[in-house]
C-alpha angles and dihedrals in degrees: 000000000000134000128225121191110205136170107220127197096241117144092263091046090224127171111238131195113221122202118191115191095177134343094275099045122072124172122186124202106190144152111284090241091065126095117249116258111263123235089248092054092047090050090052092048090050090050090054090049093046090051092053091046093048090047091053089052093046088240101155093168090058090049093048088055088061096060134068120251089250096047116154126200128198124197130166116273096014138086116253113273139192144225097289094051088046092053092047093050091046090056087061089061093065094113099044134090114230118199127167149101139251123212118195104220095176133013126180127179122194113174111300093346130076140167134200136192110213135185111218127192116181144154122211111200124186118216088248115040143017124313126250116229117209129177139169145095135311132197112210132186118202131193128201105229128215087265090064094249124125115232135182110254105168129020129183106193114196098175116145134193112268123211 
């Protein structure tokens, strides 16, 4: 179980404490003035947690299931790339350990589209050599697909190396 403290842009601007026991279970303890979390918000939060869990396990296939076929990723110093390039790059991470956390600092849902701003803090450690610690924000767009599942469709990753 982990806890994420996030300020969400609900009308009452409350601070909520989110406790995720597994990717399919989301409990919210919030100020009584707040609006309850919607099923869509819960599904997106579960998607983010599932992505982090699959990344830790090195399960590229599970991560690919969480993105649309036309997903686009943007990172500093590189041209935007899609799902196939993401998969190829992930295969190169087979011999590394990934550990980190993702905190959703804002999440907005509008029909079948949503976006989140996340703060990610992670360390990638090869089996031989020191780890690289990166942290920063991402801006992610999601789309609810015809099968009813939310998937990542665009991601601007602004993580930088931390010293």
